[in-house]
KEPA-730382 format. One record per residue (C-alpha): residue number from 1; residue in three letters; x, y, z. Coordinates in pm, whole numbers, plus 50000, padded with zeros to 5 digits. Layout:
% residues N
resi; resn; xx; yy; zz
NUM; ALA; X; Y; Z
...
//
This chain:
% residues 464
resi; resn; xx; yy; zz
1; UNK; 61976; 44099; 92806
2; UNK; 61794; 43773; 92928
3; UNK; 61873; 43425; 92839
4; UNK; 61599; 43192; 92874
5; UNK; 61650; 42790; 92823
6; UNK; 61419; 42479; 92810
7; UNK; 61507; 42282; 93076
8; UNK; 61426; 41885; 93024
9; UNK; 61383; 41854; 93411
10; UNK; 61122; 42108; 93445
11; UNK; 60961; 42048; 93097
12; UNK; 60943; 42440; 93053
13; UNK; 61172; 42738; 92959
14; UNK; 61334; 42875; 93238
15; UNK; 61542; 43214; 93264
16; UNK; 61936; 43092; 93343
17; UNK; 62063; 43223; 93644
18; UNK; 62409; 43057; 93671
19; UNK; 62552; 42920; 94024
20; UNK; 62833; 43119; 93986
21; UNK; 62854; 43434; 93717
22; UNK; 63226; 43430; 93787
23; UNK; 63240; 43041; 93668
24; UNK; 62954; 42959; 93443
25; UNK; 62973; 42572; 93394
26; UNK; 62850; 42344; 93081
27; UNK; 62939; 41983; 92999
28; UNK; 62824; 41842; 92682
29; UNK; 62863; 41452; 92616
30; UNK; 63101; 41403; 92338
31; UNK; 63179; 41105; 92118
32; UNK; 63242; 40748; 92117
33; UNK; 63593; 40727; 91891
34; UNK; 63548; 40425; 91682
35; UNK; 63461; 40597; 91389
36; UNK; 63381; 40913; 91182
37; UNK; 63122; 41142; 91335
38; UNK; 62801; 41152; 91121
39; UNK; 62560; 41467; 91068
40; UNK; 62365; 41364; 91351
41; UNK; 62649; 41391; 91601
42; UNK; 62765; 41722; 91464
43; UNK; 62413; 41885; 91551
44; UNK; 62465; 41906; 91946
45; UNK; 62799; 42028; 91904
46; UNK; 62684; 42311; 91678
47; UNK; 62435; 42355; 91889
48; UNK; 62577; 42407; 92227
49; UNK; 62888; 42549; 92035
50; UNK; 62601; 42842; 91997
51; UNK; 62535; 42820; 92379
52; UNK; 62919; 42827; 92454
53; UNK; 62941; 43154; 92251
54; UNK; 62635; 43340; 92407
55; UNK; 62747; 43218; 92751
56; UNK; 63074; 43398; 92683
57; UNK; 62947; 43683; 92516
58; UNK; 62728; 43733; 92848
59; UNK; 62931; 43639; 93131
60; UNK; 63307; 43729; 92965
61; UNK; 63511; 43403; 92765
62; UNK; 63727; 43392; 93105
63; UNK; 63402; 43335; 93295
64; UNK; 63267; 43007; 93071
65; UNK; 63422; 42691; 93130
66; UNK; 63273; 42423; 92864
67; UNK; 63394; 42053; 92894
68; UNK; 63313; 41785; 92609
69; UNK; 63398; 41487; 92700
70; UNK; 63586; 41198; 92465
71; UNK; 63467; 40855; 92521
72; UNK; 63825; 40622; 92429
73; UNK; 63725; 40308; 92631
74; UNK; 63381; 40114; 92547
75; UNK; 63282; 39789; 92384
76; UNK; 63252; 39979; 92013
77; UNK; 63591; 40077; 92048
78; UNK; 63707; 39713; 92141
79; UNK; 63537; 39541; 91857
80; UNK; 63628; 39825; 91626
81; UNK; 64015; 39779; 91665
82; UNK; 63970; 39392; 91679
83; UNK; 63812; 39414; 91313
84; UNK; 64057; 39710; 91202
85; UNK; 64337; 39465; 91307
86; UNK; 64491; 39780; 91526
87; UNK; 64560; 39885; 91889
88; UNK; 64263; 40067; 92109
89; UNK; 64543; 40303; 92135
90; UNK; 64590; 40410; 91756
91; UNK; 64247; 40364; 91671
92; UNK; 64118; 40615; 91955
93; UNK; 64381; 40848; 91891
94; UNK; 64268; 40859; 91504
95; UNK; 63957; 40893; 91515
96; UNK; 63947; 41157; 91780
97; UNK; 64177; 41363; 91585
98; UNK; 63930; 41324; 91318
99; UNK; 63651; 41417; 91506
100; UNK; 63821; 41745; 91620
101; UNK; 63928; 41819; 91280
102; UNK; 63558; 41789; 91154
103; UNK; 63413; 41984; 91398
104; UNK; 63650; 42248; 91323
105; UNK; 63527; 42250; 90986
106; UNK; 63203; 42357; 91116
107; UNK; 63349; 42637; 91277
108; UNK; 63289; 42520; 91659
109; UNK; 63517; 42670; 91911
110; UNK; 63730; 42401; 92114
111; UNK; 63578; 42315; 92449
112; UNK; 63775; 42452; 92737
113; UNK; 63837; 42098; 92834
114; UNK; 63804; 41776; 92610
115; UNK; 63898; 41476; 92893
116; UNK; 63936; 41149; 92815
117; UNK; 63750; 40872; 92990
118; UNK; 64094; 40667; 93029
119; UNK; 64229; 40990; 93196
120; UNK; 63978; 40961; 93466
121; UNK; 63944; 40581; 93604
122; UNK; 64068; 40663; 93942
123; UNK; 63779; 40918; 94013
124; UNK; 63559; 40646; 93852
125; UNK; 63680; 40375; 94098
126; UNK; 63661; 40644; 94405
127; UNK; 63300; 40748; 94290
128; UNK; 63181; 40372; 94245
129; UNK; 63372; 40276; 94597
130; UNK; 63152; 40579; 94726
131; UNK; 62849; 40424; 94608
132; UNK; 62937; 40083; 94736
133; UNK; 62994; 40220; 95080
134; UNK; 62656; 40414; 95104
135; UNK; 62459; 40110; 94975
136; UNK; 62339; 40254; 94646
137; UNK; 62595; 40006; 94451
138; UNK; 62726; 39646; 94465
139; UNK; 62960; 39393; 94344
140; UNK; 62871; 39039; 94207
141; UNK; 63108; 38814; 93980
142; UNK; 63327; 39093; 93906
143; UNK; 63060; 39347; 93812
144; UNK; 62995; 39625; 94006
145; UNK; 62617; 39776; 93989
146; UNK; 62414; 40039; 94063
147; UNK; 62103; 39925; 94260
148; UNK; 61845; 40113; 94063
149; UNK; 61553; 40067; 94358
150; UNK; 61757; 40214; 94627
151; UNK; 61708; 40585; 94450
152; UNK; 61347; 40660; 94557
153; UNK; 61400; 40954; 94254
154; UNK; 61478; 40715; 94006
155; UNK; 61298; 40898; 93681
156; UNK; 61316; 41258; 93766
157; UNK; 61460; 41349; 93417
158; UNK; 61263; 41151; 93212
159; UNK; 60912; 41172; 93402
160; UNK; 60833; 40825; 93350
161; UNK; 60677; 40553; 93587
162; UNK; 60942; 40287; 93691
163; UNK; 60786; 40011; 93548
164; UNK; 60709; 40211; 93210
165; UNK; 61120; 40252; 93194
166; UNK; 61223; 39926; 93228
167; UNK; 60959; 39818; 92972
168; UNK; 61075; 40038; 92713
169; UNK; 61468; 39987; 92801
170; UNK; 61688; 39768; 92651
171; UNK; 61738; 39559; 92962
172; UNK; 62012; 39327; 93003
173; UNK; 61924; 39032; 93196
174; UNK; 62223; 38883; 93371
175; UNK; 62265; 38661; 93653
176; UNK; 62457; 38896; 93838
177; UNK; 62190; 39156; 93864
178; UNK; 61971; 39211; 94171
179; UNK; 61715; 39368; 93988
180; UNK; 61672; 39409; 93597
181; UNK; 61701; 39770; 93599
182; UNK; 62042; 39808; 93783
183; UNK; 62330; 39939; 93563
184; UNK; 62692; 39849; 93546
185; UNK; 62968; 40062; 93704
186; UNK; 63255; 39865; 93661
187; UNK; 63280; 39536; 93454
188; UNK; 63547; 39271; 93450
189; UNK; 63819; 39248; 93136
190; UNK; 64002; 38948; 93008
191; UNK; 64368; 38932; 92938
192; UNK; 64275; 39038; 92573
193; UNK; 64067; 39334; 92672
194; UNK; 64202; 39679; 92837
195; UNK; 64161; 39686; 93234
196; UNK; 64275; 39867; 93515
197; UNK; 64326; 39746; 93847
198; UNK; 64041; 39780; 94110
199; UNK; 63881; 39654; 94429
200; UNK; 63704; 39411; 94270
201; UNK; 63959; 39330; 94014
202; UNK; 64077; 39412; 93660
203; UNK; 63800; 39548; 93491
204; UNK; 63714; 39873; 93309
205; UNK; 63454; 40156; 93367
206; UNK; 63060; 40152; 93262
207; UNK; 62963; 40408; 93029
208; UNK; 62771; 40619; 93238
209; UNK; 62991; 40680; 93542
210; UNK; 63257; 40834; 93274
211; UNK; 63066; 41131; 93270
212; UNK; 62966; 41169; 93600
213; UNK; 63354; 41122; 93715
214; UNK; 63457; 41387; 93432
215; UNK; 63201; 41648; 93523
216; UNK; 63257; 41597; 93860
217; UNK; 63626; 41608; 93816
218; UNK; 63590; 41918; 93640
219; UNK; 63281; 42107; 93686
220; UNK; 63216; 42025; 94043
221; UNK; 62969; 41835; 94221
222; UNK; 62682; 42062; 94111
223; UNK; 62695; 42269; 93833
224; UNK; 62484; 42516; 93559
225; UNK; 62421; 42313; 93231
226; UNK; 62419; 41942; 93098
227; UNK; 62347; 41904; 92742
228; UNK; 62313; 41652; 92471
229; UNK; 62065; 41459; 92217
230; UNK; 61724; 41348; 92303
231; UNK; 61812; 40989; 92307
232; UNK; 62021; 41051; 92613
233; UNK; 61793; 41144; 92839
234; UNK; 61686; 40774; 92934
235; UNK; 61891; 40605; 93041
236; UNK; 62223; 40754; 92998
237; UNK; 62132; 41111; 93173
238; UNK; 61861; 40967; 93414
239; UNK; 62192; 40715; 93533
240; UNK; 62390; 41018; 93542
241; UNK; 62141; 41198; 93760
242; UNK; 62123; 40889; 94027
243; UNK; 62471; 40799; 94039
244; UNK; 62591; 41171; 94093
245; UNK; 62306; 41246; 94330
246; UNK; 62364; 40947; 94529
247; UNK; 62763; 40964; 94546
248; UNK; 62699; 41395; 94631
249; UNK; 62517; 41359; 94929
250; UNK; 62178; 41385; 94749
251; UNK; 62251; 41713; 94559
252; UNK; 62105; 41718; 94189
253; UNK; 62406; 41766; 93988
254; UNK; 62279; 41946; 93738
255; UNK; 62030; 42280; 93743
256; UNK; 61940; 42287; 93344
257; UNK; 61924; 42018; 93135
258; UNK; 61925; 42086; 92727
259; UNK; 61827; 41826; 92495
260; UNK; 61882; 41833; 92089
261; UNK; 61608; 41693; 91865
262; UNK; 61746; 41444; 91591
263; UNK; 61875; 41474; 91266
264; UNK; 61658; 41279; 91011
265; UNK; 61726; 41137; 90678
266; UNK; 61321; 41094; 90504
267; UNK; 61190; 41177; 90836
268; UNK; 61362; 40870; 90992
269; UNK; 61623; 40942; 91279
270; UNK; 61986; 40901; 91121
271; UNK; 62207; 40680; 91304
272; UNK; 62475; 40424; 91231
273; UNK; 62286; 40119; 91336
274; UNK; 62047; 40194; 91096
275; UNK; 62287; 40237; 90800
276; UNK; 62093; 40582; 90684
277; UNK; 62378; 40834; 90793
278; UNK; 62636; 41043; 90620
279; UNK; 62966; 41166; 90793
280; UNK; 63084; 41532; 90836
281; UNK; 63352; 41417; 90637
282; UNK; 63170; 41291; 90313
283; UNK; 62999; 41643; 90299
284; UNK; 63333; 41806; 90327
285; UNK; 63480; 41614; 90089
286; UNK; 63170; 41642; 89851
287; UNK; 63255; 41994; 89816
288; UNK; 62989; 42144; 90098
289; UNK; 63159; 42395; 90293
290; UNK; 63186; 42341; 90689
291; UNK; 62973; 42656; 90713
292; UNK; 62735; 42523; 90506
293; UNK; 62674; 42222; 90665
294; UNK; 62656; 42456; 91012
295; UNK; 62371; 42677; 90877
296; UNK; 62207; 42379; 90770
297; UNK; 62209; 42241; 91129
298; UNK; 62079; 42563; 91269
299; UNK; 61805; 42608; 91037
300; UNK; 61553; 42406; 91263
301; UNK; 61504; 42507; 91608
302; UNK; 61748; 42307; 91813
303; UNK; 61464; 42102; 92004
304; UNK; 61275; 42008; 91679
305; UNK; 61381; 41714; 91430
306; UNK; 61595; 41821; 91154
307; UNK; 61609; 41725; 90778
308; UNK; 61930; 41751; 90620
309; UNK; 61947; 41683; 90233
310; UNK; 62135; 41770; 89913
311; UNK; 61855; 42015; 89861
312; UNK; 61899; 42160; 90202
313; UNK; 62254; 42214; 90192
314; UNK; 62241; 42375; 89874
315; UNK; 61944; 42598; 90030
316; UNK; 62186; 42699; 90276
317; UNK; 62464; 42766; 90049
318; UNK; 62258; 43012; 89884
319; UNK; 62195; 43193; 90203
320; UNK; 62553; 43237; 90269
321; UNK; 62609; 43351; 89895
322; UNK; 62305; 43635; 90012
323; UNK; 62448; 43728; 90335
324; UNK; 62838; 43766; 90226
325; UNK; 62732; 43972; 89913
326; UNK; 62576; 44232; 90144
327; UNK; 62980; 44250; 90353
328; UNK; 63145; 44246; 90034
329; UNK; 63257; 44619; 90046
330; UNK; 63337; 44577; 90439
331; UNK; 63717; 44564; 90456
332; UNK; 63796; 44237; 90649
333; UNK; 63976; 44405; 90909
334; UNK; 63708; 44692; 90987
335; UNK; 63742; 44802; 91350
336; UNK; 63406; 44646; 91531
337; UNK; 63246; 44926; 91747
338; UNK; 62895; 44859; 91664
339; UNK; 62665; 44691; 91948
340; UNK; 62459; 44411; 91829
341; UNK; 62138; 44507; 91818
342; UNK; 61870; 44431; 92141
343; UNK; 61610; 44293; 91908
344; UNK; 61861; 43998; 91806
345; UNK; 61939; 43933; 92184
346; UNK; 61589; 43887; 92239
347; UNK; 61581; 43655; 91929
348; UNK; 61876; 43405; 92030
349; UNK; 61824; 43467; 92426
350; UNK; 61460; 43301; 92377
351; UNK; 61604; 42917; 92394
352; UNK; 61823; 42991; 92112
353; UNK; 61626; 43054; 91837
354; UNK; 61835; 42995; 91550
355; UNK; 61559; 43029; 91285
356; UNK; 61421; 43330; 91356
357; UNK; 61795; 43487; 91398
358; UNK; 61860; 43317; 91044
359; UNK; 61531; 43540; 90972
360; UNK; 61697; 43845; 91117
361; UNK; 62005; 43839; 90912
362; UNK; 61779; 43808; 90628
363; UNK; 61603; 44125; 90732
364; UNK; 61920; 44277; 90813
365; UNK; 62073; 44235; 90458
366; UNK; 61796; 44378; 90321
367; UNK; 61812; 44662; 90523
368; UNK; 62214; 44693; 90400
369; UNK; 62074; 44686; 90053
370; UNK; 61837; 44967; 90088
371; UNK; 62081; 45165; 90327
372; UNK; 62047; 45529; 90189
373; UNK; 62395; 45649; 90278
374; UNK; 62760; 45499; 90330
375; UNK; 62807; 45542; 90680
376; UNK; 62418; 45378; 90754
377; UNK; 62497; 45119; 90557
378; UNK; 62818; 45035; 90743
379; UNK; 62679; 45036; 91052
380; UNK; 62438; 44795; 90942
381; UNK; 62724; 44562; 90828
382; UNK; 62888; 44560; 91131
383; UNK; 62589; 44491; 91326
384; UNK; 62515; 44185; 91091
385; UNK; 62899; 44054; 91182
386; UNK; 62866; 44098; 91537
387; UNK; 62522; 43908; 91550
388; UNK; 62634; 43622; 91305
389; UNK; 62945; 43559; 91541
390; UNK; 62679; 43436; 91777
391; UNK; 62596; 43161; 91510
392; UNK; 62933; 43124; 91396
393; UNK; 62897; 43256; 91064
394; UNK; 62990; 43550; 90860
395; UNK; 63338; 43537; 90999
396; UNK; 63538; 43470; 90706
397; UNK; 63634; 43770; 90453
398; UNK; 63377; 43779; 90184
399; UNK; 63619; 43738; 89912
400; UNK; 63725; 43428; 90027
401; UNK; 63378; 43282; 90097
402; UNK; 63263; 43383; 89726
403; UNK; 63561; 43293; 89579
404; UNK; 63690; 42937; 89709
405; UNK; 63695; 42652; 89506
406; UNK; 63533; 42298; 89641
407; UNK; 63194; 42447; 89724
408; UNK; 62926; 42173; 89611
409; UNK; 62859; 42214; 89232
410; UNK; 63170; 42409; 89124
411; UNK; 63432; 42123; 89230
412; UNK; 63577; 42150; 88884
413; UNK; 63568; 42526; 88844
414; UNK; 63866; 42716; 88756
415; UNK; 64115; 42824; 88988
416; UNK; 64179; 43188; 89109
417; UNK; 64489; 43268; 88891
418; UNK; 64344; 43176; 88569
419; UNK; 64018; 43354; 88646
420; UNK; 64258; 43678; 88697
421; UNK; 64411; 43585; 88406
422; UNK; 64094; 43597; 88200
423; UNK; 63967; 43911; 88389
424; UNK; 64315; 44100; 88240
425; UNK; 64234; 43975; 87888
426; UNK; 63877; 44117; 87903
427; UNK; 64000; 44383; 88026
428; UNK; 64258; 44446; 87753
429; UNK; 63953; 44352; 87502
430; UNK; 63723; 44632; 87639
431; UNK; 64014; 44885; 87649
432; UNK; 64016; 44798; 87246
433; UNK; 63703; 44821; 87250
434; UNK; 63676; 44459; 87125
435; UNK; 63327; 44453; 87347
436; UNK; 63239; 44098; 87136
437; UNK; 63543; 43925; 87293
438; UNK; 63519; 44101; 87639
439; UNK; 63164; 43951; 87648
440; UNK; 63257; 43615; 87515
441; UNK; 63488; 43621; 87812
442; UNK; 63246; 43682; 88057
443; UNK; 63016; 43412; 87917
444; UNK; 63286; 43163; 87958
445; UNK; 63393; 43246; 88263
446; UNK; 62938; 43238; 88367
447; UNK; 62951; 42888; 88199
448; UNK; 63235; 42785; 88421
449; UNK; 63041; 42893; 88739
450; UNK; 63231; 43225; 88765
451; UNK; 63024; 43569; 88814
452; UNK; 63200; 43922; 88726
453; UNK; 63093; 44225; 88877
454; UNK; 63215; 44555; 88730
455; UNK; 63237; 44868; 88960
456; UNK; 63440; 45209; 88954
457; UNK; 63726; 45022; 89169
458; UNK; 63787; 44743; 88877
459; UNK; 63608; 44388; 88852
460; UNK; 63505; 44163; 89130
461; UNK; 63425; 43804; 89057
462; UNK; 63254; 43514; 89312
463; UNK; 63156; 43146; 89223
464; UNK; 62785; 43062; 89164
//
């Protein structure tokens, strides 16, 4: 089995070889916790959760370290706390917890470490001091800035000429800068703003230095994989590379850079600044199950744009219904002793090809329905559950999925106790040969979004 990933740094797919198979290290840029996460924010979390699962399968769960940070100091946080008339501590605690709950609802595994920027101020200060001492950064008017022209390899990730990068960036023109492209490592704080003591006075870190310091502290100066959205390539990840490389004796900090495409609404990137977004919590409150949202986010290849809509979510829900129906007669605690077919690994190991992996699941479901004997069918079903676990789907009992209330489209449906009473009433009508009444009950339940399925063991039900 081999894993091939598209490395943004090299602009090609490469076979993945960890620096140390006993300590495979992955970092993904996490949220800035000033508001609820929208679905575009959730896509990298789901994508890199699949990668995390795959790495754990290949190398063993105890040998994979996954770091996803929380940015809890930022100008947007300061502004939001002021507008909400609440403390920064209260705001970040509340929104960080909401983020964790929303991502858990999407079936994502918790990262090995979830550092908060404010817990790593001293490593940031130490890193900045090193950059100043080596001549890559300078202090002016309480600000400390990285001097971009001092790094001859700047631009190695975005692969654009220096002048073009500067022209396309939202460069802040400021009198304390030696060059327009220089970026802030440390900035002064007023008495009303959060701040920490430093050699340059009371202040707070810039955004880029936070990830470099946290990744370095938890994963080392050089690690395997760094992930994030396409919009982070420049300037965030470009700046991370520059400051980390210059701080760490010229060593490139990351071997594989992985970036996911945008989530779109009407072919336009979803973003809070444009107002064309919906949060994960809004979709959950509308009745879409987390697993439905997750499958929708995996429907397109991670490097491609993904359009999300009520129609695409409903399609994902119907696919999951089909998948779970094929597993209905498998006991939930069936011992798993079947191996995932090699062809599935070839698919998912080829740069996380989740659309083709979903197609494979459809083919496996069809094979289950065509199975000629119970042993062959059970083998296919267990293989399906095993393979689907790498995508983070089909891990609950089919009855729980098919009978859960609150799915979009059936939020006002009957509860389980009421349905069971109708089934019992129908059973009594059939025993009394009152088939007209039995048919009326079946039709009444179907009108409520409940499908009955009779079998030798009794009557099963599911929601449409």
